[in-house]
C-alpha positions as CSV (number, residue, x, y, z in Angstrom):
1,X,-72.6,124.2,-59.8
2,X,-70.8,121.8,-57.3
3,X,-72.7,123.2,-54.3
4,X,-76.2,121.3,-54.9
5,X,-77.6,120.2,-51.8
6,X,-81.3,119.0,-50.6
7,X,-82.7,119.4,-47.5
8,X,-85.9,117.8,-45.8
9,X,-87.3,119.4,-42.8
10,X,-89.8,119.1,-40.0
11,X,-90.1,122.5,-38.7
12,X,-87.4,124.5,-39.8
13,X,-86.8,126.1,-43.4
14,X,-83.7,127.4,-44.7
15,X,-83.1,130.0,-47.5
16,X,-83.3,128.5,-51.0
17,X,-83.3,128.3,-54.5
18,X,-86.7,126.3,-54.9
19,X,-88.9,125.1,-51.9
20,X,-91.4,122.3,-52.3
21,X,-94.3,122.0,-50.3
22,X,-97.1,120.0,-49.7
23,X,-100.6,121.1,-49.0
24,X,-102.2,120.0,-45.7
25,X,-105.9,120.4,-47.3
26,X,-105.4,117.3,-49.3
27,X,-105.5,113.9,-47.7
28,X,-102.7,111.5,-46.8
29,X,-104.4,108.5,-48.5
30,X,-104.5,110.7,-51.7
31,X,-101.0,111.5,-51.7
32,X,-99.9,108.4,-51.1
33,X,-101.5,106.8,-54.1
34,X,-101.7,109.7,-56.5
35,X,-98.9,109.3,-58.9
36,X,-100.6,110.0,-61.6
37,X,-99.7,113.3,-61.9
38,X,-95.9,112.1,-62.0
39,X,-96.1,109.4,-64.9
40,X,-93.6,111.2,-66.6
41,X,-90.0,110.2,-68.1
42,X,-87.2,110.8,-66.0
43,X,-85.8,113.9,-68.6
44,X,-82.8,114.2,-66.5
45,X,-81.9,110.9,-67.2
46,X,-82.9,110.8,-70.6
47,X,-80.7,114.0,-71.2
48,X,-77.6,111.8,-69.5
49,X,-78.8,109.1,-72.1
50,X,-78.4,111.2,-75.2
51,X,-75.1,112.7,-73.9
52,X,-73.8,109.3,-73.4
53,X,-74.6,108.3,-77.0
54,X,-73.0,110.9,-78.4
55,X,-69.7,110.2,-76.7
56,X,-70.1,106.3,-77.5
57,X,-70.1,107.4,-81.2
58,X,-66.6,109.2,-81.0
59,X,-65.3,106.1,-79.8
60,X,-65.4,106.9,-75.9
61,X,-64.6,103.6,-74.0
62,X,-65.7,104.9,-70.7
63,X,-66.8,102.0,-68.1
64,X,-70.0,104.0,-67.4
65,X,-71.3,103.4,-71.1
66,X,-71.6,99.6,-70.4
67,X,-74.1,99.9,-68.1
68,X,-77.9,100.7,-68.6
69,X,-79.4,103.6,-67.5
70,X,-81.6,101.9,-64.9
71,X,-78.1,100.8,-63.4
72,X,-76.6,104.0,-63.7
73,X,-79.7,105.5,-61.8
74,X,-79.5,102.7,-59.0
75,X,-75.8,103.3,-58.7
76,X,-76.4,107.0,-58.4
77,X,-79.6,106.7,-55.9
78,X,-77.2,104.4,-53.4
79,X,-74.4,106.9,-53.5
80,X,-76.5,109.8,-52.6
81,X,-74.9,111.0,-48.9
82,X,-77.4,111.8,-46.2
83,X,-76.9,113.4,-43.0
84,X,-79.6,113.3,-39.9
85,X,-77.4,114.2,-36.8
86,X,-77.9,117.7,-37.3
87,X,-77.7,119.0,-33.2
88,X,-78.2,122.4,-32.1
89,X,-79.5,122.5,-27.9
90,X,-81.5,125.6,-27.2
91,X,-83.8,126.0,-23.9
92,X,-87.5,125.9,-24.7
93,X,-89.6,126.3,-21.6
94,X,-86.8,125.7,-19.2
95,X,-85.5,122.3,-20.6
96,X,-82.8,121.7,-23.3
97,X,-84.3,121.0,-27.0
98,X,-82.4,120.0,-30.0
99,X,-83.8,122.6,-32.4
100,X,-82.7,120.8,-35.7
101,X,-84.5,117.2,-34.6
102,X,-85.9,116.2,-38.0
103,X,-83.2,118.1,-40.0
104,X,-82.0,116.1,-42.8
105,X,-79.0,116.8,-45.5
106,X,-79.3,115.2,-48.9
107,X,-76.5,115.6,-51.6
108,X,-75.6,114.5,-54.7
109,X,-78.8,114.0,-56.0
110,X,-78.3,115.8,-59.2
111,X,-75.2,116.0,-61.3
112,X,-73.7,119.2,-62.8
113,X,-75.5,119.1,-66.3
114,X,-78.9,118.4,-64.5
115,X,-78.3,121.5,-62.0
116,X,-77.5,123.8,-65.1
117,X,-80.8,122.5,-66.6
118,X,-82.9,123.3,-63.3
119,X,-81.3,126.7,-62.9
120,X,-81.7,127.9,-66.7
121,X,-85.1,126.7,-66.0
122,X,-85.4,129.1,-63.2
123,X,-84.0,132.0,-65.4
124,X,-86.6,131.1,-67.9
125,X,-89.4,131.8,-65.2
126,X,-87.5,135.1,-64.3
127,X,-88.2,136.1,-67.6
128,X,-92.0,135.4,-67.5
129,X,-92.3,137.1,-64.4
130,X,-90.8,140.4,-65.9
131,X,-93.2,140.0,-69.0
132,X,-96.0,139.5,-66.6
133,X,-97.1,135.9,-67.7
134,X,-97.1,134.2,-64.2
135,X,-99.9,135.0,-61.5
136,X,-98.2,135.1,-58.6
137,X,-94.4,136.6,-58.3
138,X,-93.3,139.4,-56.1
139,X,-90.0,140.6,-54.6
140,X,-89.3,141.6,-51.1
141,X,-88.5,145.0,-50.0
142,X,-84.5,145.9,-49.0
143,X,-82.5,142.7,-48.7
144,X,-84.9,140.1,-49.8
145,X,-85.8,138.1,-52.3
146,X,-87.7,137.1,-55.6
147,X,-90.7,134.8,-55.1
148,X,-92.7,132.9,-57.3
149,X,-95.5,130.5,-56.2
150,X,-96.8,127.4,-58.3
151,X,-99.5,125.0,-57.2
152,X,-101.2,126.7,-54.7
153,X,-101.6,130.5,-53.5
154,X,-100.6,131.5,-50.4
155,X,-99.7,134.5,-48.0
156,X,-96.8,134.7,-45.7
157,X,-98.7,137.1,-43.6
158,X,-102.1,139.2,-43.1
159,X,-102.5,141.1,-46.7
160,X,-103.7,144.7,-46.8
161,X,-106.9,143.2,-48.2
162,X,-107.7,141.5,-45.0
163,X,-106.5,138.0,-46.3
164,X,-105.0,135.8,-43.4
165,X,-101.7,134.4,-43.7
166,X,-101.5,130.6,-45.2
167,X,-103.3,128.9,-48.3
168,X,-105.3,131.3,-50.2
169,X,-108.1,128.7,-51.3
170,X,-109.7,130.8,-54.1
171,X,-107.0,132.0,-55.6
172,X,-105.8,131.1,-59.0
173,X,-102.2,130.3,-59.5
174,X,-100.0,128.7,-61.9
175,X,-99.2,125.0,-61.9
176,X,-96.1,122.9,-61.1
177,X,-94.0,123.3,-64.3
178,X,-93.3,119.8,-65.8
179,X,-90.0,120.1,-65.1
180,X,-90.4,120.5,-61.3
181,X,-92.5,117.3,-61.3
182,X,-89.8,115.1,-63.1
183,X,-87.6,116.7,-60.0
184,X,-90.4,115.4,-57.4
185,X,-90.8,112.2,-58.8
186,X,-86.7,111.4,-58.5
187,X,-86.7,113.0,-55.4
188,X,-89.3,110.3,-54.2
189,X,-87.8,107.5,-56.2
190,X,-84.4,107.7,-54.7
191,X,-86.0,107.9,-50.9
192,X,-84.8,111.7,-50.1
193,X,-88.9,112.7,-50.1
194,X,-91.9,110.0,-48.2
195,X,-94.1,108.7,-50.8
196,X,-96.8,109.8,-48.3
197,X,-96.0,113.3,-48.7
198,X,-95.3,114.2,-52.4
199,X,-95.1,118.0,-53.0
200,X,-98.1,119.5,-54.8
201,X,-97.1,122.9,-54.9
202,X,-93.6,124.9,-54.3
203,X,-92.2,128.4,-54.0
204,X,-89.1,129.5,-56.4
205,X,-87.0,132.0,-54.1
206,X,-84.2,133.9,-56.2
207,X,-81.6,135.5,-54.0
208,X,-79.1,138.0,-55.3
209,X,-75.8,138.7,-53.4
210,X,-76.7,140.1,-49.9
211,X,-80.6,139.0,-50.1
212,X,-81.7,137.0,-47.3
213,X,-84.9,135.2,-45.8
214,X,-85.7,136.0,-42.1
215,X,-85.9,133.2,-39.2
216,X,-89.5,132.0,-39.3
217,X,-91.9,129.1,-38.7
218,X,-93.8,128.1,-42.0
219,X,-97.8,128.1,-41.7
220,X,-99.5,125.1,-40.1
221,X,-101.5,124.8,-43.6
222,X,-98.6,122.7,-45.3
223,X,-98.0,119.5,-44.6
224,X,-94.4,118.6,-42.7
225,X,-91.9,117.9,-43.7
226,X,-90.6,121.1,-45.7
227,X,-88.4,120.3,-48.6
228,X,-85.8,122.8,-49.7
229,X,-83.9,122.4,-52.5
230,X,-80.5,124.7,-53.2
231,X,-78.9,125.6,-55.8
232,X,-75.6,127.7,-56.7
233,X,-74.5,128.3,-53.1
234,X,-74.0,126.4,-50.0
235,X,-76.7,125.2,-47.5
């Protein structure tokens, strides 16, 4: 559970457990100021508080317990590790280009208990898919992955019915789960995500051993940067 990593991307998307996307069809002004859907208590921190209180009841004297939740959260936020100097040079139109420009890696955003809770939620969503309770879910053929869409409906390629790749504006899809909104709120507060591009949709990709996603460039319907959260394996 310690192999958590978070990636914020410009053009490149990496195989992940949960991808958070921002829909291009929303204006920048709306995204910048519309935090009403994220006025939720940080349940991940609340759960940590509850565990701390339980330990204190047994007489624990750890120094961490002398700090308020706000203080502990601030310390964790400033200790997030951030790497922005990725370099991979390739020739594009005869010129050397760093194809990883804009790629960022953020680690230690979630602790082990938080990771377990998020992964448990993904497993719960898998069960709902198996029961037919979610609207947009599919499994890629061969060595692919299982995918669940939330917030908006989109095709990866032109469908058999003639719908082009990109966002399907007139299709219904399940809303973002409550816990995903809590995750997004933390990512914004901890400066992993910019407040000008708050994700309002996501795709959950679930990989078994040997599964993969082929290299690709995501559709221009989605605002950059792309955001990928990876659990249970290294990015």
